[in-house]
C-alpha positions, 0 to 999 in steps of 0.5 A, spaced: 367 701 457 371 707 457 373 708 449 381 709 451 384 709 457 386 716 460 391 717 466 395 722 469 402 721 471 405 725 478 410 724 482 415 727 488 409 731 491 414 731 497 408 734 502 411 737 508 417 740 505 421 746 508 425 750 503 430 754 506 426 754 512 420 756 509 414 751 509 411 749 502 404 747 506 400 752 503 403 752 496 402 744 496 395 745 497 394 750 492 397 746 487 394 739 488 387 743 489 389 745 481 391 738 480 384 736 482 381 741 477 385 738 471 383 731 473 376 733 472 377 737 466 381 731 462 376 727 465 382 722 467 380 715 469 386 715 474 392 718 477 399 715 477 403 717 483 410 715 483 413 716 490 416 721 495 408 722 497 412 726 503 418 729 504 420 725 510 419 718 513 415 721 518 411 726 516 408 732 520 400 732 521 399 737 517 402 734 511 398 727 512 391 731 512 393 735 506 394 728 502 388 725 506 384 730 503 387 730 495 385 722 496 378 723 498 376 728 493 379 724 487 376 718 490 369 721 491 370 723 483 371 715 482 378 716 479 383 710 481 389 713 484 396 708 483 401 710 489 408 707 490 413 710 496 419 713 494 426 714 498 423 720 502 417 715 504 417 710 509 414 704 505 410 701 511 407 708 513 405 709 506 402 702 505 398 702 511 391 701 510 392 699 503 388 693 503 382 697 505 383 703 500 384 698 495 376 697 495 375 705 494 380 705 488 386 707 491 391 702 490 398 702 494 405 699 493 405 694 499 412 694 502 416 689 497 415 682 499 417 679 491 410 679 489 407 684 485 401 683 482 399 687 477 392 691 478 388 690 471 384 696 467 380 695 461 378 699 455 375 698 448 383 696 447 383 690 452 387 690 458 392 695 461 396 692 467 399 696 472 405 694 476 407 698 482 414 697 484 416 701 491 423 705 491 428 699 491 435 698 493 440 691 494 439 690 501 432 689 499 433 684 494 438 681 499 433 680 504 427 678 499 431 674 495 438 671 498 439 666 493 440 672 487 447 675 485 445 683 487 450 688 487 447 694 485 441 698 484 440 696 477 441 689 479 435 690 484 431 693 479 432 687 474 431 682 479 425 685 481 422 686 474 424 678 473 419 676 478 414 679 475 412 675 470 409 680 464 405 678 459 408 682 453 402 681 449 398 685 453 399 694 455 403 694 461 405 700 465 411 700 471 410 705 476 417 706 479 422 710 483 429 710 481 435 714 477 435 712 470 442 714 467 442 720 463 437 723 467 438 731 468 438 732 475 437 739 480 439 741 487 433 738 490 434 731 489 437 726 494 442 722 490 448 717 491 455 719 490 458 717 484 452 715 481 451 708 485 443 708 484 443 709 476 440 704 473 440 703 465 433 704 462 434 698 458 432 694 465 424 697 463 424 695 455 418 690 457 414 695 459 409 699 454 410 706 459 415 707 465 412 712 470 418 715 474 419 718 480 425 721 483 428 726 479 424 733 480 425 736 472 420 733 467 424 729 461 424 722 458 429 718 458 432 714 452 425 714 449 418 718 450 415 712 454 420 712 460 419 718 463 419 722 469 414 727 470 417 732 475 414 735 481 409 739 481 412 744 485 419 748 484 423 746 490 431 749 489 433 755 485 436 750 480 429 749 478 428 756 477 427 756 470 423 750 468 415 750 467 412 745 472 407 740 468 402 734 469 404 728 464 397 726 461 397 719 458 392 716 453 392 709 451 390 706 445 392 699 442 399 696 444 405 701 442 400 707 441 401 712 447 399 719 446 403 724 451 402 731 453 403 735 458 399 740 462 402 746 465 401 748 473 401 755 476 403 755 483 401 760 488 408 763 489 413 761 483 420 761 485 425 766 481 433 769 481 434 776 482 441 779 481 443 787 482 446 791 487 442 792 493 440 800 491 438 796 484 433 791 487 431 796 492 429 801 487 421 801 485 422 801 478 426 795 478 421 791 482 414 794 480 412 790 475 415 783 479 410 779 484 414 780 490 410 774 494 414 770 489 420 766 493 426 769 490 434 769 491 437 775 490 444 776 489 448 783 491 453 785 487 456 790 491 463 790 493 461 791 500 456 787 505 450 790 507 449 789 514 442 785 516 441 785 508 436 779 508 433 782 513 432 789 509 430 785 503 425 782 506 421 788 507 420 789 499 421 781 498 417 777 504 419 770 501 427 772 500 429 765 501 437 767 500 441 772 499 448 771 496 453 777 496 458 775 491 464 780 493 464 776 500 462 769 497 468 769 492 473 774 497 479 771 499 477 772 506 471 768 506 475 763 503 479 762 508 473 763 513 470 757 510 477 753 510 479 754 517 472 752 520 471 747 516 465 749 513 463 749 505 460 755 502 455 754 496 460 758 492 466 755 494 464 748 490 463 752 484 471 753 484 476 749 481 481 746 485 486 750 482 483 756 483 482 754 490 489 753 492 491 759 489 487 763 492 488 761 499 496 762 497 495 769 495 491 770 502 497 767 505 502 771 502 498 778 502 495 777 509 499 781 515 497 775 520 502 770 514 504 766 520 497 765 523 494 763 517 499 759 514 499 755 521 491 754 520 492 752 513 498 746 515 492 744 521 487 742 515 487 735 514 489 733 507 482 729 506 478 735 507 482 738 501 480 732 496 473 732 499 472 739 496 476 737 490 471 731 489 465 736 491 467 740 485 468 734 480 461 732 481 
């Protein structure tokens, strides 16, 4: 019998994800092997995977193969694995073959049917019960418990937990994939507008540890034992400054859990570069950089650089995005965005008042005053208010 239970908390692998049309499969395969090595060094009893195993409900073949290899290597080492489906996953596909995999120590959440049987583990301090709750929403609860009054995601989580019959005298772990109010978010997450999918952390008070997925930044919410471990890789440039990690859990007697993180080192990092075209293409600028990293380059030149992204990729082959400050914030670009009914990522950075003032300044200074005025007047009012709402989000 193990002296104490030790688990790794992971989530949001998003295997098969593409960032700006660049495949992340090679990077994902690399980081999953690193996680296996960490599990070996730490001699963990098991790994928790808190949802969003894949990036799409129907993942590409290569993504399925990579995850299969990952599970096989862990199972060969007699490490237990606890998996739930997230909002990016197909619950039915994730649950396929679940009963067969149980015999190999791989436990997968079934499609939610209202009955969650905990998985019991044992160490010198007694039993630990792990509850696998797949991504849940009100429509699912309406189908399973039509008699229940479920109006929100918080109601859905509360009702699902109330049917678990948790023994609070034992140590209990919940694995879930939901948005808890107060979590710091980043651009690579899929969040409902207006926070409709928010859940208050008090819903989880029954549990000794809540292993969360869904939010990509590592963090604890309200208390240390309600935790998002974050993604193992960076999937947006809003995460460029983050340090990715895995969370290690060591369980002693009830209410005594040691939580720590181990850093992960990607095959290619994701970072931001800023300067004029001549600056960022100067050898002295990039000689100490890893030019294989995924980069976003912000050019501060006052003029557009023809075929800029193509030229930059000669030096930075994995340049995912090139931004021209002048053209992005320049009035002509602003008008183009409006008249074409498209949003640039920069337009949402401007306040509604600034957007309007820029439009008016262009209208009054342009030689095509009447043409532009006609174009602006043809824009439906809801479009402008949509821009306002996007900026306020």
